[in-house]
C-alpha positions, 0 to 999 in steps of 0.5 A, a space after each residue: 255558673 253565674 250568668 248575671 251581668 251588669 248594665 253596660 254603657 250601651 244599655 244606658 245610651 239606648 235607654 236614654 235615647 228611647 226616653 229622649 224620643 218619648 219626651 220629644 214626642 210629648 213636648 212636640 204634642 204639647 207645643 202643637 196643642 199650645 199653638 192650637 189653643 193660642 191660634 184659636 184664641 187669637 182667631 176668636 179675637 180677630 173674628 170679634 174685631 171683624 164683627 165689631 167693625 161690621 156692626 159699626 158699618 151697619 149702624 151708619 146710614 148709607 151715605 156715611 159708609 166710607 173710609 177716611 181719605 177713601 172712595 167713598 169717604 166716611 168716618 172709618 179708618 182704613 188701617 189701625 192697630 188694636 190690642 185685644 186680650 194681650 194680642 196685637 192686631 191690624 184691622 184693615 177696612 176697605 170700602 169701594 163703590 161697585 158699578 154693577 154691569 146689570 144696568 150698564 157701566 160708566 156712560 152706558 149706565 141706564 140711569 147714569 148712576 155708576 155707584 150702584 152699591 158699596 162693597 165692604 171688606 174687613 181683614 184682621 191680621 196677627 202674628 203667630 209662631 208660624 207667621 202672619 195669619 189673617 181672617 176676612 169678612 166681606 159684605 154688600 151694602 145697598 141704599 135704602 129700599 134698593 134705590 140707587 144713590 148717586 155720588 154726593 158730587 160729580 164722579 167717574 171711575 179710576 181704573 188702575 192696571 199693574 203689569 210685569 215685564 212680560 205684560 202679565 198681571 201683577 196681583 196683590 200689588 199695593 195701590 195708593 191714590 192721593 189727591 188733596 185738591 178734591 173735597 174731601 181729600 183722597 188718600 186711599 190704599 187698596 190692592 190689585 185683584 187676580 187680574 192685576 186691576 183696581 177699579 175705583 168707581 165713584 172717584 170725585 171729578 177732578 185732576 191731580 190724582 197721584 197713583 203709586 204702586 208697589 209690592 214686596 220684592 218688586 220695584 215701585 212705580 208712580 204717576 207724576 205731576 207736571 212741574 217746571 223740572 218735568 213739564 211733560 211726564 211720561 205717566 202723568 197724574 190721572 184726571 177724572 171726568 163725570 161718568 167716564 173711566 180714566 185708566 192708568 196702566 203700569 206696564 212695559 216699557 217704562 213703569 211695570 212692576 217685577 222682581 228686583 235684580 242685582 248687577 255686578 260690575 267689574 272694571 278691567 284693563 282692556 285686553 292687549 293684543 301683542 306678539 312674541 317675535 324673533 327676527 334672528 339677530 342671534 340664536 338666543 330664541 332657538 332651543 335646538 337645531 339640526 343643520 341650521 345656521 343663524 346669521 345676517 338676521 336670518 335662519 337657514 340651512 348650514 352651507 358647506 360644499 352645498 346645502 343639506 337636504 334637510 334641517 330643523 330648529 325649534 324655538 324656545 317656549 312661548 308662555 305669555 302671562 297673563 294669556 287670554 287667547 292665542 291669535 295668529 302665527 305669521 312669518 316672512 322669509 324666502 323659499 327658492 325654487 325646489 325648496 320648502 319651508 313648513 312650521 309645526 307647533 309643539 307643547 311644553 313637552 316638545 311633543 307635536 300638538 295633535 290635529 284634533 287641537 290644531 287641524 293640519 299641524 301634523 302636515 305642517 303649515 306653509 303660510 300664516 296660521 290662526 291659533 285662536 281655537 287652541 286651548 290656553 288651558 291645555 296649551 299655556 306654552 307652545 313652541 315653533 318647529 321649523 322644517 327646512 328642505 333644500 335642493 342641495 344648491 339653494 336653502 329656504 330661510 326664515 327672516 322673522 316669525 311671530 305668534 300673536 296673543 291677547 293678554 288677559 285683562 287685569 282688575 282695576 280698582 276704584 273706577 268711577 262710572 255713571 249708569 243710566 236706565 232707559 225707563 223715562 219719567 219725563 218726555 220733554 225734556 227726557 228724564 230717566 228714572 234711573 240716572 246715577 253718577 259717582 258710582 265706583 268699583 271697589 279696590 278689587 275692581 267689583 261693585 254689586 248694585 242690588 235692588 235694581 229694577 228691570 231695565 236696559 242700562 248704559 254705562 259711561 266712564 267720565 273723567 280723564 284717567 281711563 276711557 271706556 273701551 267697551 262693555 261685555 255685552 253690548 250696551 245698552 244691556 238689558 237687565 231682566 227681573 230676578 237675576 244677577 247679571 255680570 257686566 265687564 268694563 274694559 278700560 284703556 289709558 290710550 288717547 286714541 283707540 277703536 273697538 270693533 263689536 262683531 256680531 252675527 244673527 240676532 246681534 249675537 257676538 262672533 268670537 274668533 273673527 279676524 279684524 284687520 285695520 290699516 292705513 298708510 302708516 299702520 297695519 294690524 290684525 287681531 281676533 275678536 274675543 268671547 264678547 265679539 270685540 276686537 280692540 286697537 289702542 294707541 293708534 293715531 287719529 285718521 282714516 283707516 280701512 278695516 276688514 272683518 272675516 269669520 268662518 261661515 260669514 260673508 267678509 266685510 270691509 269699509 273705511 273708518 275715521 278714528 278720533 279718540 276712543 270709539 266703537 264700530 259695530 260690524 254685523 256679519 251675514 251668514 254665507 
């Protein structure tokens, strides 16, 4: 029997796979070796450029050791591009005076010389396959014979501190100091240390030092010169006095550095409180009944030689669309002595809504009912079951009943608005750092504003088409660093409206609060939504009385004058 077999497809695939694994391993090793060789070559070139620059520094006399536009000034450029062996390098040279604490600092310096020696730092960077690489070199340059040499002109110290939104230091922030009014002119770039500071000893005495700070992914900040437009800057340019330290602090609330954020702004129609109502002008809204007659604008037990002891009817389904939340059930009618009238609520299958969803429903309600907590997801449709019980000689009756609900807001596109931050760059007059008009949501009712710095923002809607009813949450709304925040603008075309912003402890919104508003000609009741807002629109201007209540809180009531569109903040106190 011949047992020999040919090479199968599986054998071929296994062999090819093994060869591929071996080849990829060899290729990876070659690539790694190549990267090592190239990086070693680049590193050698970078070290050569550092040594070249340091040798040049050592060739200079002490007084000439400095950078163009730097503190101290000198012939060495601060940053330059150099090509060596086909590799592009960036060479940065930083030279700074150091006020050694050994003999005291600033005005406490024993010999009143605050520039004890010079610190030279050289960094050479290049691009590799794994990203940017940098090598560093630092050296201390002292005067001849160790004798301290004072500044060529009167000088002091400029200290710059950079903090984030939490008042923590920001390291490696880019700091630029510019002053063209001193000789030689200053235009120095440096970076904050691990504690977020830059200390420039030997800064020439003078005024008008403009300081700006920035960092990739962060907002920027700067000092400002006094001008006709900004006569009193919030953070003015620095001035230097002899042997004194001038400090510039970039930090909260107006000028700290931190990560940028995004604010998504949605424009919607204001939620509308309305109600399904039946006044029994006929039986069109009754789905089924037993021993019930509708006549004369009322529903009651059917009469004959007397009244039946029991009767019941169910309404048609109530299914508002769009539906934000259910509100309050109310009714009016009569219950003569010896009669009872109760209401229960059923779902789309005509089944009784359980007490877990609507407490007390199985027993029945004899007065108004708050339906706010009833899930609109589980119960987008409800109906009313009315049970009438007589004493045989008299009947209860229902004249009218209603189920209140709030319609979900609908997106409104192309809404123009203005937005202003709280950070100031000027104090008198107040000039805000961020103050933009002509912003607009898209046709979908959404605009995303990216690269916004942390701040508290207030939104307004100018113009005549829409009136801003409220913003969810309460304005001004704080935008924290490194987040995406959603803000919802609710707009109305009503000329007169009032929004009640109901909050509890720590200004947290209170949802489900009952808000009543009334005067001699108007009476309305609604429930605060998830943002703690209760909205009344299309009401007349004038004096009203409001009452606000919520479970676990002390009720509040007071008078309010309504003109135009306004917001009334009501902070409830826990019981």
